[in-house]
C-alpha angles and dihedrals in degrees: 000000000000091000090049090056091049092050091048091050092050093053091045091055091044095052092043091053091047091049094049092046091050090054095052119096137186091275098057105027113114113198115241092237089068084081102042099095092239129113100240143106092067093298121165092215130000108307095347139083127029108047091353132074113300115272121248104270089221092068105029098095093237123118109230107181093193091060106024139045090218138345108330094333142088126028108047090357129071124283116294121253111244088242091053108041104097092247132106100231141142111018095331117129094201136023104298094341140090127036108042091354128076129274115296091234090067089069096060096103106036099097092241132111100242142110111047093319123145092202131005107309096343138086126034108048091348128079114300113272113253115247135190094237106045096096091239132109102236141133108031094321117144092207137007105309093339141091128021125082100307109035133064119267117283119254089245139035089243123123114213093212107042100093094243134103102239143133111023095330118137092210137356107322094335142087130028126080097305110038134064118272114277118255121253110243133188120164142137143161129250106195103316096334117102114214120205126187115204113239095248091056096053114107122204135175134174127178101176097276108027125064125191127181126175149142146153117258130225086248093063098258126124127206129195122184124183130177128175118187093329117214092248090052129229095302133128111268094018111155121198130188116223123202138129092292093058096054129142092012091058121016137163116194130182124187126196098218095198094056097024088231113155122209118190140177084227093069121091114271095024125124135170148140138248116193135184101227097181144334117200117185121215114260110263091021117131116284111292103292127153088213089072104034096191107163138034126321124199121189134177129209140178141152153139106261130193131208122239093270094050090230098101129053139173132204110229116191145160092027115171134171126188118185129181106217135193105163 
């Protein structure tokens, strides 16, 4: 008899569980790991939030002004601590900081307007608040002082951080009215050694017909490029051969600073190339005119250059120069 009652009870529980489970739907099912004491399953806090029951707003770390006086306190929650009440009181010298409370700088990332902040988490002892007239791309701006949630639309559809040349940019993510100025670049290879000139050491001149670019690299090599009214003209994509017959109109000179050895396209047996890869004028600059050069200039250069004796030579490759101009 006793066994029969146990068997009956087992089946009763089984069928009840089956019946209840069959009545549940996607709207009222609560996953079993909402009761496992572990932060998982997309929960906001342990066993609450996300797919589980909502968390108690008094412990969820979110300020809800309609329910609380300050973060997780007041209103339906317990009284606020003097160092967490959104008020500068007592001997504090900022909202909830200083005096008996912690440093104001510790409140720079809590999503609340407190401490010495001018806006939420910026200003005072925090990072400067982004503005739409500081000539910097900050906050959630898409360009300099434009785009995002706070500033007016940019003049172009370009995004200064997407890795593409678009909108009114003069090169990838730089130049034009919205993006930061393009970097100055001058680099090349001699054999397998890559030479890089820092931007501040790049020299550049333009007088309407003659262009010179030069600089000494961190790897103790010096380059000097000069071009005066090249045969291909000052046009994008123009490619110009350099050799002894083109000097001094077109010359490409490399100096090994350590040995003071000079290699030049003007010496017998030398040959090379100087090309105008691209010239992009700034938007709103005068009509494309090489007399003004207001924009960004990119050139390429390479060659096999001899020394004055003809006994030594170097292979110069992958040369590129990028100059922001505003002459």
